[in-house]
N, C-alpha and C positions, 0 to 999 in steps of 0.2 A: 543398519547403523544410522545414527543421527547425523554423522559427519564423516569426513575422511578418516580412515584408520591410521593410527599413529603407532609406529614401532617403538619398542623400548629395548634397552640393553641392561644387562646386569651391572650393578654399580662397580664391580671389580673390573669389568671390561672397559667401562668408561674411564676408570682410574688409570688402567694400563695404557689406554690410547693417549691420554693427556700427559702422562708423566714425562715422556721425552720432550714435550713442548714447553715444560716449565723451566724458565731461565731467570726467575726472580719472583719477588712477592706478588707483583701484579698478575703475572701469568698463573701463579699458584692460586690466587683468588678466583680467577676465571675457571680454572680446572676444578677447584673445590665446588663452585656453584654448579658446574655441569654434573658433578657426581651427586650432590645433595639435593638439587632442586630447591623448591621453595618451602616444602612442608616438613621434611624429615629433620630430626635433630641428630647431629653427628658429633661424636667425641673420639678422642684418640688416647690410647694408653699402651705402654709397654707391657709385655706379658710379665705377670708377677708383681707389677706395680699397682698401687692404689689409684683409682681414677680420680683426678682432681678437677677435671673440666677446664684446665688452663691451656692444654695443647689443642690446637685447631687442626683441621684437616689440611688447611693451606700451609701451615707450618710443617706438617709432616711431608707434604709434597715437596717443599723446598729442600728438606733434608734428604729425601729419597731421589731427588732429581739427578744425583750423580750416577744412578744406575745405568749401566750400558746394556743390560739385558733385562727385560721385563715381560711378563705375560700373565694374563688372567687364566685361571683354570676353573672349571665348573664340574667338579667330581660328583658321581652318583654311586650308590652301592654296586659293586662289580665293575666299576669303571673309574678308578682313582685318578686317571689322567696324569700320572707321574707325581702325585702329591708326595712331598717328603714324608717318610714314615713317622717322624717325630711329631708332625702336625696333621697327619692324614685324618685323624678322628675329628679334629676341629674344622678342617676344611670340608669334610663330608657333612658334618652337622650344619654348617653354613650354606653348603651347596655352591660355594664360590670362594675365591681368594686370589691373592696376588703373589707371584714369585719374582724375586729381584736378585740380580747379581751385580755387585758394585766393586769397583777397584778399591784397593785399600793400601795402607802403608804399615807394614811391608806386604801384607797378603790381602787378596780380595775377600769379600764377604758375601754370603748368600743369605737372603732374608725372606720372611713370609709375613703377609698381612692378611688378616681374616676379619671380615665384618660380622660381628655378633649383633643380632637384632632382638629387640624387646618391644612388645606392644604395650602401650600405656593408655590411660584414660578410660572413659565409660564406654558402654556398648554403643551409645548414640554418637559419641565423639571420641574417636580413637586416633592416636598418633603412633609413630614408630621411632624408637631410639636406636641409632646405629653406633656401635662402638667398634672402631677399627683397632684390633689388637695386633701389636707389632712385635715380631721377633726380628731383631736387627741382625743377628748372626747365628745361623744354624749350620755353618760350614763344616764343623767337625762331625756333624751327624750325617753327612753326605758321602757317598763313595768318591765323588770328585765334583768340584764346583762346575765344571764344564757340562755335567749331566743334569743340572738343575732343570733345564727346559726340555729334557729328553722326551717327556711325555706329550709335548706340544707339537702338533703337526706343522709342517712347512705350509706356507701360504699356497704354493702350487698344488700340494696334495689336497689341501682344503678346498680349493676351487674345483678340482675334479670330483671330490667326494660330495660336495654340496649339490653339484649338478645331478649326480646319480640319485642323491637323496630326494631331490625335487621330483624326479620321475617316479621313485618309489612311493612318495606321498600321493601323487596323482593316482597311481595304480591302486594303492590301498584304499583311498577314499571312494574310488569307483567300485571296487570289489565289496566294500562294506556297505555301500549304498546309504551313506549317512544322511543324505538329503531326504530320504524317505521319512525318517523320523523327525527331521527338522526342516520344514519347507523354507525357512528363512536362511538356512545355512549357505546355500549357493551364493546368495548376495553378499553375505558376510565374508565368505572365502574370497570372492572377487575383490572386495574392498581390501582385504589383507594382501592379495597378490599385487596390488598397486601401491601399498603403503610404503612410506619412506621413514628414515630416521631423522628426527628433528635436528636442525643445524646446531642447536645449542649443546647437544650431547657430544659433538665431534670437534676435535682440535682443528685449527687451521692447517691447510695444505696437506690434508690426509691423502695418502696414495689412493688413486681411484680404484686400484685392484683390491685394496683392503676394504674400501667402502662397499664395493660390489659384494664381496664375501660376507661382510657384516649384515648388509640388508637382506641378502638371500637367506642367511642363517636365521636372522631375527624373524623374517616372514615364516620360515618353516616352523620355528618354535611356536609362534602365535597360531599357526594353522593346526599344529598338533594339539595345543591347549584347547582350541575351539572344538576340534573334532572329537576329542576325548572327554569333554565336559558332558554332564548329563542334563544340564539346563533345567534343574529342578525335577530330576527323575524322569526326564523325557525318554530315557532309554533304560533298559534293565541293567542290573549289575553285570550279567553275563555279556550283554552287548558292549557295555563300557569297557569290560576287561578285554574283549576281543579287539576293540579299537586300540586300546592302549598297547596291547601286544603287537599288533600289526604295525603300529607307528613308532615303536620303541627305537628301532634302528635309525629311523629318520631323525628323531630327537637327539640321539647320540651323535649322529653326524653333524647336526646343527650346533650342538654344544662344542664339539671339537673344532668346527669352523670358526666359531666366535673366538675361541682361545687362540687359534692360529692367526686370525686377523688382528687380534689385540697385541700380538707379540712384536717386540723390538729386539733384534739379536745383534751380536757383534758382527761387524763387517768382515 
């Protein structure tokens, strides 16, 4: 690598981390910048409404900041991670989304936010439009509001699982002998093992235990992506499939750990 490896986080995880820290428009702007970065274009719309472009992510964050339970989920086929049935297809298509539980008058409300992505521009110069589609209240479609985050592991469980997943990853990489096909891989994997999450993605005063799980999980996902890539057909389809299969459980544990570390629950 040309420089130190930088870890990334799914946008929904960043949004879930920042939302409890939003206490007004200024904090909302900081949170929105952490989510969007400098290059992506983000809009917000309510499901079923026509996109007007007038609602900003910062405004949505202020509106949703009343949530006292929030978590990102990163579902995949065969692993819905507790996605509400009414929006499971949308969450699966996006590969990520946000679950929220807010107090209400007279009753609490559970909501879902899903980022829909669209690539635009030419082959030489492409950008990505992200539309955060909001369901403010799906409570009537749930067995009970208290079960909204039932599919999200506890942080303590995630810490145990991510440690085991790291051992699994090491064993799988050694068994598959991936460095044989890519001599540069050992150096890249070392860079990833030392990589950290940029400060600008994280809210202030984040619990060190949550940060530890976030970084371990983000490293594991990056390692899995690197180890299962073919680098321009450097490995055969059979080899690529074997690697993906051997590391699938590692990736699952990492996704569940990211969700657990993103979660804020009622005391």
